[in-house]
N, CA, C and O of each residue as an XYZ file, in Angstrom:
304
protein
N     -10.855    -16.999      8.559
C     -10.789    -15.936      7.575
C     -10.435    -14.617      8.275
O     -10.983    -14.294      9.328
N      -9.525    -13.877      7.680
C      -9.080    -12.608      8.246
C     -10.016    -11.461      7.862
O     -10.693    -11.500      6.835
N     -10.029    -10.460      8.703
C     -10.733     -9.228      8.356
C      -9.901     -8.493      7.303
O      -8.672     -8.559      7.332
N     -10.549     -7.805      6.391
C      -9.841     -7.133      5.290
C      -8.758     -6.185      5.792
O      -7.674     -6.122      5.212
N      -9.038     -5.452      6.857
C      -8.079     -4.461      7.337
C      -6.795     -5.064      7.870
O      -5.818     -4.340      8.061
N      -6.762     -6.343      8.111
C      -5.541     -6.978      8.605
C      -4.771     -7.679      7.485
O      -3.790     -8.371      7.758
N      -5.194     -7.514      6.241
C      -4.543     -8.209      5.128
C      -3.450     -7.368      4.476
O      -3.390     -6.150      4.644
N      -2.594     -8.049      3.734
C      -1.525     -7.392      2.972
C      -2.123     -6.445      1.933
O      -1.591     -5.359      1.702
N      -3.208     -6.849      1.319
C      -3.861     -6.032      0.282
C      -4.306     -4.680      0.842
O      -4.160     -3.655      0.176
N      -4.844     -4.671      2.053
C      -5.275     -3.418      2.666
C      -4.067     -2.549      3.020
O      -4.085     -1.338      2.802
N      -3.025     -3.166      3.563
C      -1.799     -2.434      3.895
C      -1.227     -1.775      2.631
O      -0.807     -0.618      2.666
N      -1.215     -2.517      1.520
C      -0.732     -1.990      0.248
C      -1.587     -0.809     -0.226
O      -1.062      0.216     -0.660
N      -2.896     -0.969     -0.136
C      -3.821      0.076     -0.581
C      -3.637      1.368      0.215
O      -3.617      2.456     -0.361
N      -3.502      1.249      1.536
C      -3.301      2.438      2.383
C      -1.959      3.106      2.085
O      -1.874      4.333      2.041
N      -0.922      2.313      1.882
C       0.394      2.869      1.565
C       0.366      3.576      0.214
O       0.960      4.642      0.058
N      -0.329      2.980     -0.774
C      -0.446      3.590     -2.102
C      -1.189      4.925     -2.027
O      -0.769      5.908     -2.637
N      -2.282      4.956     -1.284
C      -3.049      6.194     -1.156
C      -2.210      7.301     -0.517
O      -2.235      8.448     -0.964
N      -1.472      6.945      0.531
C      -0.636      7.927      1.213
C       0.454      8.447      0.281
O       0.690      9.654      0.222
N       1.111      7.564     -0.439
C       2.188      7.985     -1.343
C       1.637      8.765     -2.534
O       2.290      9.688     -3.020
N       0.458      8.411     -3.003
C      -0.191      9.142     -4.095
C      -0.364     10.614     -3.736
O      -0.278     11.490     -4.596
N      -0.611     10.871     -2.450
C      -0.775     12.245     -1.949
C       0.546     12.862     -1.511
O       0.544     13.912     -0.869
N       1.665     12.242     -1.839
C       2.965     12.800     -1.488
C       3.318     12.615     -0.022
O       4.098     13.388      0.534
N       2.746     11.593      0.606
C       3.039     11.310      2.002
C       2.259     12.170      2.985
O       2.511     12.119      4.189
N       1.322     12.954      2.487
C       0.536     13.840      3.339
C      -0.788     13.192      3.727
O      -1.367     12.432      2.951
N      -1.259     13.496      4.922
C      -2.598     13.058      5.303
C      -3.591     13.880      4.485
O      -3.207     14.849      3.829
N      -4.847     13.503      4.522
C      -5.859     14.241      3.758
C      -5.939     15.710      4.200
O      -6.032     16.607      3.362
N      -5.903     15.951      5.516
C      -5.980     17.329      6.009
C      -4.757     18.147      5.603
O      -4.892     19.300      5.194
N      -3.554     17.556      5.714
C      -2.330     18.257      5.321
C      -2.338     18.565      3.825
O      -1.928     19.647      3.405
N      -2.808     17.607      3.025
C      -2.861     17.782      1.578
C      -3.821     18.905      1.185
O      -3.521     19.701      0.294
N      -4.966     18.966      1.846
C      -5.932     20.015      1.534
C      -5.393     21.393      1.923
O      -5.660     22.378      1.236
N      -4.633     21.467      3.024
C      -4.025     22.752      3.401
C      -2.959     23.173      2.392
O      -2.867     24.346      2.032
N      -2.150     22.207      1.935
C      -1.037     22.523      1.036
C      -1.497     22.782     -0.406
O      -1.113     23.779     -1.018
N      -2.330     21.864     -0.943
C      -2.731     21.953     -2.351
C      -4.165     22.424     -2.557
O      -4.496     22.955     -3.617
N      -5.016     22.236     -1.557
C      -6.414     22.619     -1.683
C      -7.249     21.656     -2.499
O      -8.394     21.958     -2.834
N      -6.691     20.500     -2.825
C      -7.419     19.514     -3.634
C      -6.746     18.150     -3.519
O      -5.649     18.018     -2.974
N      -7.432     17.143     -4.047
C      -6.871     15.798     -4.125
C      -6.149     15.660     -5.463
O      -6.496     16.356     -6.418
N      -5.144     14.768     -5.554
C      -4.508     14.551     -6.857
C      -5.486     13.852     -7.807
O      -6.313     13.049     -7.373
N      -5.387     14.157     -9.086
C      -6.239     13.477    -10.060
C      -5.744     12.047    -10.241
O      -4.698     11.674     -9.712
N      -6.482     11.269    -10.974
C      -6.181      9.844    -11.131
C      -4.750      9.592    -11.604
O      -4.081      8.697    -11.087
N      -4.280     10.352    -12.558
C      -2.964     10.093    -13.143
C      -1.866     11.000    -12.594
O      -0.737     10.962    -13.082
N      -2.180     11.815    -11.589
C      -1.156     12.626    -10.931
C      -0.470     11.787     -9.875
O      -1.114     10.964     -9.225
N       0.816     11.980     -9.695
C       1.561     11.261     -8.672
C       2.398     12.265     -7.916
O       3.333     12.842     -8.471
N       2.069     12.481     -6.642
C       2.775     13.456     -5.818
C       3.832     12.813     -4.933
O       4.432     13.495     -4.103
N       4.071     11.518     -5.094
C       5.040     10.807     -4.270
C       6.472     11.125     -4.645
O       6.729     11.809     -5.635
N       7.409     10.621     -3.844
C       8.833     10.867     -4.076
C       9.357     10.137     -5.301
O      10.243     10.643     -5.990
N       8.821      8.951     -5.583
C       9.255      8.197     -6.755
C       8.678      8.823     -8.015
O       7.727      9.602     -7.952
N       9.256      8.478     -9.158
C       8.843      9.086    -10.427
C       7.388      8.790    -10.777
O       6.693      9.647    -11.323
N       6.929      7.589    -10.466
C       5.548      7.219    -10.794
C       5.083      6.063     -9.917
O       5.838      5.551     -9.090
N       3.834      5.662    -10.108
C       3.230      4.606     -9.303
C       3.968      3.284     -9.476
O       4.239      2.595     -8.492
N       4.295      2.923    -10.712
C       4.931      1.630    -10.974
C       6.273      1.520    -10.262
O       6.588      0.476     -9.692
N       7.063      2.587    -10.289
C       8.361      2.592     -9.607
C       8.165      2.430     -8.096
O       8.881      1.662     -7.454
N       7.199      3.152     -7.533
C       6.905      3.044     -6.109
C       6.446      1.632     -5.757
O       6.896      1.057     -4.766
N       5.548      1.074     -6.571
C       4.976     -0.252     -6.311
C       6.071     -1.315     -6.244
O       6.069     -2.145     -5.335
N       6.999     -1.299     -7.190
C       8.083     -2.281     -7.208
C       8.923     -2.194     -5.939
O       9.248     -3.223     -5.346
N       9.278     -0.992     -5.515
C      10.066     -0.809     -4.292
C       9.289     -1.247     -3.060
O       9.847     -1.889     -2.170
N       8.006     -0.907     -3.001
C       7.191     -1.224     -1.822
C       7.014     -2.728     -1.673
O       7.090     -3.247     -0.559
N       6.782     -3.432     -2.764
C       6.579     -4.882     -2.699
C       7.855     -5.592     -2.260
O       7.788     -6.575     -1.522
N       9.014     -5.114     -2.701
C      10.285     -5.701     -2.256
C      10.449     -5.492     -0.751
O      10.905     -6.392     -0.046
N      10.081     -4.314     -0.261
C      10.216     -4.004      1.164
C       9.135     -4.675      2.020
O       9.334     -4.876      3.218
N       8.002     -5.020      1.416
C       6.869     -5.618      2.145
C       6.359     -6.838      1.383
O       5.281     -6.787      0.791
N       7.114     -7.929      1.389
C       6.707     -9.099      0.588
C       5.363     -9.668      1.035
O       5.008     -9.639      2.214
N       4.644    -10.176      0.066
C       3.331    -10.772      0.315
C       3.539    -12.230      0.689
O       4.061    -13.011     -0.107
N       3.137    -12.592      1.884
C       3.305    -13.967      2.339
C       1.947    -14.605      2.501
O       1.060    -14.065      3.163
N       1.801    -15.747      1.894
C       0.573    -16.512      2.075
C       0.875    -17.673      3.003
O       1.837    -18.412      2.794
N       0.068    -17.826      4.005
C       0.232    -18.923      4.942
C      -0.895    -19.922      4.687
O      -2.077    -19.585      4.759
N      -0.505    -21.133      4.392
C      -1.476    -22.168      4.078
C      -1.396    -23.251      5.147
O      -0.309    -23.725      5.477
N      -2.506    -23.627      5.666
C      -2.574    -24.692      6.653
C      -2.833    -25.995      5.928
O      -3.924    -26.221      5.403
N      -1.810    -26.863      5.900
C      -1.945    -28.154      5.219
C      -2.630    -29.163      6.140
O      -3.567    -29.856      5.744
N      -2.154    -29.224      7.338
C      -2.789    -30.060      8.345
C      -2.654    -29.345      9.679
O      -2.051    -28.274      9.747
N      -3.191    -29.904     10.710
C      -3.162    -29.225     12.013
C      -1.738    -29.060     12.556
O      -1.511    -28.234     13.440
N      -0.787    -29.829     12.042
C       0.588    -29.739     12.542
C       1.570    -29.170     11.536
O       2.765    -29.101     11.823
N       1.098    -28.757     10.353
C       2.025    -28.343      9.300
C       1.570    -27.032      8.654
O       0.428    -26.921      8.209
N       2.468    -26.036      8.602
C       2.206    -24.757      7.949
C       3.149    -24.588      6.775
O       4.306    -25.005      6.843
N       2.674    -23.985      5.707
C       3.520    -23.660      4.567
C       3.450    -22.161      4.371
O       2.363    -21.603      4.219
N       4.602    -21.503      4.373
C       4.669    -20.058      4.146
C       5.350    -19.836      2.813
O       6.477    -20.281      2.596
N       4.659    -19.145      1.925
C       5.241    -18.892      0.600
C       5.309    -17.426      0.315
O       5.770    -17.025     -0.754
């Protein structure tokens, strides 16, 4: 079993958080805006979260590796 921080889901979550803040770190964002974006605010380059999500998933496909037997791997 993998640690959460090494999973695709964690990578996606961190990328979403960064893009939600317009690509700024927390410290940079606080200097520029003085606050965090609200739930429905989107400071990223794309028009909205859904548009960003579709592009990000195409660029970072989710691969599941399944061990069928000790000599056979299936990557989907």
